[in-house]
C-alpha positions in Angstrom: -25.1 22.5 -88.4 -26.2 18.9 -87.9 -24.6 16.4 -85.6 -24.3 12.6 -86.2 -23.9 9.5 -84.0 -20.4 9.2 -82.7 -18.7 6.0 -81.6 -16.1 5.4 -78.9 -17.2 7.7 -76.2 -16.8 7.4 -72.4 -20.0 8.5 -70.7 -20.5 8.8 -66.9 -23.8 9.5 -65.2 -23.7 12.2 -62.5 -26.5 12.4 -60.0 -27.1 15.7 -58.1 -24.6 18.4 -57.2 -22.5 16.1 -55.0 -21.3 14.3 -58.1 -21.7 17.0 -60.7 -19.9 20.0 -59.2 -16.6 18.3 -58.2 -16.4 16.7 -61.7 -17.0 20.1 -63.4 -14.7 22.0 -61.1 -11.9 19.5 -61.5 -12.2 19.5 -65.3 -12.0 23.3 -65.4 -9.0 23.2 -63.1 -7.3 20.9 -65.7 -8.2 23.0 -68.7 -5.3 23.8 -71.0 -6.8 26.2 -73.5 -10.5 26.9 -73.5 -13.7 26.7 -71.3 -17.2 27.4 -72.5 -20.0 27.3 -70.0 -23.7 27.8 -70.5 -26.3 27.7 -67.8 -29.8 28.9 -67.0 -29.2 29.6 -63.3 -26.1 30.8 -61.5 -26.8 32.0 -58.0 -24.3 33.8 -55.8 -24.4 31.2 -53.1 -21.8 28.6 -51.9 -22.0 26.7 -55.1 -22.0 29.8 -57.3 -19.0 31.2 -55.4 -17.1 27.9 -55.8 -17.7 28.0 -59.6 -16.6 31.7 -59.6 -13.4 30.6 -57.8 -12.4 27.9 -60.3 -13.2 30.1 -63.3 -11.2 33.0 -61.9 -8.2 30.8 -61.2 -8.4 29.3 -64.7 -8.7 32.8 -66.3 -5.7 34.0 -64.3 -3.5 31.2 -65.7 -4.4 32.2 -69.2 -7.3 29.9 -70.1 -9.8 31.4 -72.6 -13.2 31.4 -70.9 -16.6 32.2 -72.3 -19.8 32.2 -70.1 -23.4 32.5 -71.3 -26.1 32.9 -68.7 -29.8 33.4 -69.2 -31.1 36.9 -68.6 -34.1 35.6 -66.6 -32.6 32.8 -64.6 -29.4 34.5 -63.6 -30.4 38.1 -63.4 -29.3 38.8 -59.8 -25.6 38.4 -59.8 -23.9 41.4 -58.3 -21.6 43.8 -60.3 -18.7 42.9 -57.9 -19.2 39.2 -58.7 -19.2 39.7 -62.4 -16.5 42.4 -62.5 -14.0 40.1 -60.9 -14.4 37.6 -63.8 -14.5 40.1 -66.6 -11.5 41.9 -65.1 -9.6 38.6 -65.4 -10.5 38.2 -69.0 -13.7 36.1 -68.9 -16.1 36.8 -71.7 -19.4 37.1 -69.8 -22.7 37.3 -71.7 -26.3 37.4 -70.9 -28.9 35.9 -73.2 -31.8 38.3 -73.6 -31.5 40.5 -70.5 -34.5 42.9 -70.4 -35.4 45.6 -67.9 -38.0 45.0 -65.2 -41.4 46.5 -65.4 -42.8 47.7 -62.0 -40.1 45.5 -60.4 -41.2 42.4 -62.3 -39.1 40.5 -64.9 -40.6 40.7 -68.4 -38.4 38.1 -70.2 -40.5 35.1 -69.3 -40.4 33.1 -72.6 -37.9 31.8 -75.1 -35.2 31.3 -72.4 -31.7 29.9 -72.8 -32.3 26.8 -70.7 -29.2 24.7 -71.8 -26.7 23.5 -69.2 -23.4 22.7 -71.1 -19.7 22.9 -70.2 -17.0 22.2 -72.7 -13.3 22.0 -71.7 -10.8 22.2 -74.6 -12.0 19.5 -77.0 -11.5 16.7 -74.5 -14.4 16.7 -72.0 -17.9 18.0 -71.9 -20.9 18.0 -69.5 -24.6 18.0 -70.5 -27.6 17.8 -68.3 -30.1 19.6 -66.2 -28.1 20.8 -63.2 -27.8 24.5 -62.6 -25.2 26.2 -60.3 -27.0 26.7 -57.0 -27.0 25.1 -53.5 -30.5 23.8 -54.3 -28.9 20.9 -56.2 -27.0 19.6 -53.1 -28.8 17.3 -50.8 -27.5 19.1 -47.7 -29.8 22.0 -48.8 -32.6 20.1 -47.1 -36.1 18.9 -48.1 -36.2 21.4 -51.1 -33.0 20.0 -52.6 -33.6 19.0 -56.2 -33.1 15.5 -57.7 -31.3 15.8 -61.0 -28.9 14.3 -63.5 -26.1 15.2 -65.9 -23.4 13.3 -67.9 -19.7 13.7 -68.2 -18.5 12.7 -71.7 -15.1 12.1 -73.4 -14.6 11.1 -76.9 -15.6 12.2 -80.4 -18.9 13.6 -79.3 -17.1 16.4 -77.5 -16.0 17.9 -80.8 -19.6 18.0 -81.9 -20.6 19.8 -78.7 -17.7 22.2 -79.1 -18.5 23.0 -82.7 -22.1 23.7 -81.7 -20.9 26.1 -79.1 -18.5 27.9 -81.4 -21.2 28.1 -84.1 -23.5 29.9 -81.6 -21.1 32.5 -80.5 -22.1 36.1 -81.5 -21.7 36.9 -85.2 -20.8 33.4 -86.1 -24.1 32.2 -87.7 -26.6 34.6 -89.2 -30.2 33.8 -88.3 -32.2 32.0 -91.0 -35.3 33.7 -92.4 -38.6 31.9 -92.0 -38.5 30.7 -95.6 -35.1 29.2 -95.1 -36.1 27.1 -92.1 -36.4 23.3 -92.5 -37.3 20.5 -90.1 -34.8 17.8 -89.4 -35.7 14.2 -89.1 -34.6 12.3 -86.0 -31.1 11.1 -86.8 -31.0 7.3 -87.4 -28.4 5.2 -85.7 -27.5 3.1 -88.7 -24.7 1.1 -87.1 -25.8 0.5 -83.5 -23.1 -0.3 -81.0 -21.7 0.6 -77.7 -20.6 4.0 -76.2 -22.4 5.9 -79.0 -23.7 9.4 -78.5 -25.7 12.0 -80.5 -25.9 15.6 -79.5 -29.3 17.2 -80.2 -30.7 20.6 -79.4 -33.8 22.7 -79.7 -33.8 26.2 -81.0 -36.3 28.6 -82.6 -34.8 28.3 -86.1 -34.0 25.0 -87.9 -34.2 22.6 -84.9 -37.5 23.4 -83.4 -38.6 19.8 -82.6 -35.5 17.7 -82.8 -35.6 16.6 -79.1 -39.3 15.7 -79.3 -38.8 13.7 -82.5 -36.2 11.6 -80.8 -38.6 10.9 -77.9 -41.4 10.0 -80.4 -39.1 7.7 -82.3 -37.9 6.0 -79.1 -41.5 5.3 -78.1 -42.3 3.9 -81.5 -39.3 1.5 -81.4 -39.6 0.4 -77.8 -40.1 -3.4 -77.4 -39.9 -4.1 -73.6 -39.5 -1.1 -71.3 -39.6 2.7 -71.3 -38.9 4.9 -68.2 -39.3 8.7 -68.4 -38.4 10.8 -65.4 -39.3 14.4 -66.1 -39.8 17.3 -63.7 -42.2 19.4 -65.8 -44.5 17.0 -67.7 -47.2 18.5 -69.9 -46.2 17.4 -73.4 -47.8 17.7 -76.7 -50.6 15.4 -77.9 -48.2 13.5 -80.2 -46.0 12.4 -77.3 -48.9 11.4 -75.1 -50.4 9.4 -78.0 -47.0 7.6 -78.5 -46.8 6.7 -74.8 -50.3 5.3 -74.9 -49.6 3.3 -78.0 -46.4 1.8 -76.6 -48.2 0.7 -73.4 -51.1 -0.8 -75.4 -48.8 -3.0 -77.5 -47.3 -4.4 -74.3 -44.3 -2.2 -73.5 -43.8 -1.4 -69.8 -44.1 2.4 -69.8 -43.2 4.1 -66.5 -43.5 7.8 -66.0 -41.9 9.5 -62.9 -43.2 13.0 -62.2 -43.0 15.4 -59.3 -45.0 14.5 -56.2 -43.4 17.3 -54.1 -43.2 20.0 -56.7 -41.2 23.2 -56.5 -44.2 24.9 -58.2 -47.7 23.7 -57.3 -49.0 24.4 -60.9 -46.6 21.6 -62.1 -48.5 18.9 -60.3 -51.9 20.4 -61.2 -51.0 20.2 -64.9 -49.6 16.6 -64.7 -52.7 15.4 -62.8 -55.0 16.5 -65.7 -53.2 13.8 -67.8 -53.4 10.9 -65.3 -56.7 9.4 -66.4 -55.6 9.4 -70.0 -52.3 7.7 -69.2 -53.6 5.2 -66.6 -56.5 3.9 -68.7 -53.9 3.1 -71.5 -51.7 1.1 -69.2 -49.0 3.7 -68.5 -47.6 3.4 -65.0 -47.4 6.8 -63.3 -45.2 7.4 -60.2 -45.0 10.5 -58.1 -41.5 11.1 -56.7 -42.1 12.1 -53.0 -38.7 12.5 -51.5 -38.0 16.0 -52.7 -38.6 18.1 -55.8 -37.7 16.2 -59.0 -35.7 18.3 -61.5 -34.4 15.5 -63.8 -34.9 15.3 -67.5 -33.9 11.7 -68.3 -35.4 8.7 -70.1 -34.4 5.2 -71.2 -35.7 2.5 -73.6 -35.1 -1.3 -73.5 -31.4 -2.1 -72.8 -29.5 0.4 -74.9 -31.2 3.8 -75.5 -31.1 6.7 -73.0 -31.1 10.5 -72.9 -30.0 13.1 -70.4 -30.3 16.8 -70.9 -32.0 20.1 -70.1 -35.3 19.6 -71.9 -38.4 19.1 -69.9 -41.5 17.7 -71.6 -43.7 20.8 -71.3 -44.6 23.6 -73.7 -41.7 25.9 -72.7 -39.0 23.3 -73.4 -40.7 21.7 -76.4 -41.8 24.9 -78.2 -39.9 28.0 -76.8 -36.7 27.5 -74.9 -33.2 26.7 -76.1 -32.4 23.2 -74.9 -29.8 20.5 -75.4 -29.8 16.7 -74.7 -27.4 13.9 -75.3 -28.9 10.7 -76.8 -26.9 7.7 -75.7 -26.7 4.2 -77.2 -24.8 2.2 -74.6 -25.8 -0.9 -72.6 -23.6 -0.1 -69.6 -24.9 3.4 -69.3 -28.4 2.3 -69.8 -28.1 -0.2 -67.0 -26.6 2.4 -64.7 -29.5 4.8 -65.3 -32.1 2.0 -65.1 -30.7 0.9 -61.7 -30.9 4.4 -60.4 -34.5 5.0 -61.6 -35.7 1.6 -60.4 -34.1 2.5 -57.0 -35.9 5.8 -56.7 -39.2 4.3 -57.9 -38.9 1.6 -55.2 -37.8 3.8 -52.4 -39.1 7.3 -53.0 -42.2 7.1 -55.3 -45.9 6.4 -54.9 -47.6 4.7 -57.8 -50.6 6.7 -59.0 -53.9 4.7 -59.2 -57.4 5.8 -60.2 -58.2 7.0 -56.7 -55.5 9.6 -57.0 -56.5 10.8 -60.5 -59.1 13.7 -60.8 -62.6 12.3 -60.4 -64.6 11.8 -63.6 -67.0 14.7 -63.2 -68.5 16.9 -66.0 -66.2 19.7 -64.9 -63.1 17.6 -65.1 -64.2 16.1 -68.4 -64.6 19.7 -69.8 -61.1 20.6 -68.4 -59.7 17.5 -70.0 -61.2 18.3 -73.4 -59.7 21.9 -73.2 -56.3 20.5 -72.1 -56.1 18.0 -74.9 -57.1 20.5 -77.6 -54.5 22.9 -76.2 -51.8 20.2 -76.3 -52.8 19.2 -79.8 -52.5 22.7 -81.2 -50.0 24.4 -78.9 -46.9 23.9 -81.2 -48.7 25.7 -84.0 -50.2 28.3 -81.8 -46.9 29.3 -80.2 -45.5 30.2 -83.6 -47.9 33.1 -83.7 -46.9 34.5 -80.3 -45.1 37.8 -80.4 -41.4 37.2 -80.7 -38.3 39.2 -80.9 -34.7 38.4 -81.7 -33.0 37.9 -78.3 -29.9 40.0 -77.6 -26.6 38.6 -76.3 -25.4 41.3 -74.0 -21.7 41.2 -73.1 -20.6 42.5 -69.8 -17.5 44.8 -70.2 -14.6 44.6 -67.8 -14.6 47.4 -65.1 -12.7 50.5 -66.0 -9.3 50.9 -64.3 -9.5 53.2 -61.3 -7.5 56.0 -62.8 -9.8 56.1 -65.9 -12.9 55.9 -63.8 -11.7 58.8 -61.7 -11.0 60.9 -64.8 -14.5 60.2 -66.0 -16.0 61.3 -62.8 -13.9 64.4 -62.0 -13.9 67.3 -64.6 -10.6 69.0 -65.2 -10.0 72.7 -65.8 -10.3 72.3 -69.6 -13.3 70.0 -69.5 -16.9 71.1 -70.1 -19.6 69.7 -68.0 -22.7 68.9 -70.1 -26.0 69.8 -68.5 
């Protein structure tokens, strides 16, 4: 399957859970036929229970609902929580659930990291926001800063067809000799309210999202802003950022200054000297953890989605982004990012970058060789075909009782 640029869409930027959750819940409440929902994390907290409530109500009024959760990110939902949905007819699947080893989860890599909702063929949501209270500012200093989009128009059909094609037993996996790389889709008739749905998988679309970033950086003439939570990209993307800055493009990078995982900042800091000496402006977002995955170029190009710019997202995880060609949307996102840069970011200078010692130089050489070769290396990592495990509805009480209590004519197996 390959998607194309679609014209005539209505695209709304949604910032954080305060804007995202009411929009999603309202759309589910208005569904007429079908809801498909994918997410990496669904927690059994106030937000998770609110989603549970709207899905349950929709299922009880006859709406067909399919849910796909990641087996690592959403592994702790209770049986009671899940059974209420499956009992109402919700098709509930886990992507690659695997047993724990000594109490620890073993399914660390090749995760289903997409965050997509499709309602009928009329409205869709794409972004980086999970279903947990961490995405609401009332959560406190650890609340995440994040983005998604609500879209209506022809692009919704592309997203719906992508979802339908990826349901179990719909599309057989390609063998390695059948795989082919896709070029970044050209927008041959640029205009307003255009959108392109792109994704990353471990089959034929392994670097589609990265290719669109690379093409954007090559075509930029005035300004690029990249705000990305987990920034440790491949050498090609770093090289493209440096080249854009050197030819006079204002390249701004917003990364975490108050990270949810300390290793995130350590990794990004190793790249500071390389970026700063090339003229890239680096900003650390200090208000709270940054979880966004957005970017814009000049006055028309933008992207919002689930893909970080790190080895997991670029080489292992299942991801999805929307590429947007729309001046109004671009301006909305630009105003938002310029606002957080002015209010909540500290610009990184040479004094904040790692000192130029022999040790740091050696680390830098290792890092850059790793980044240069990681995409090829990861293809040799042990891999398996992930399972989609469907959760069955709970057995009716009378059947469950018959299974538990042997009758006079039954034989109890040792």
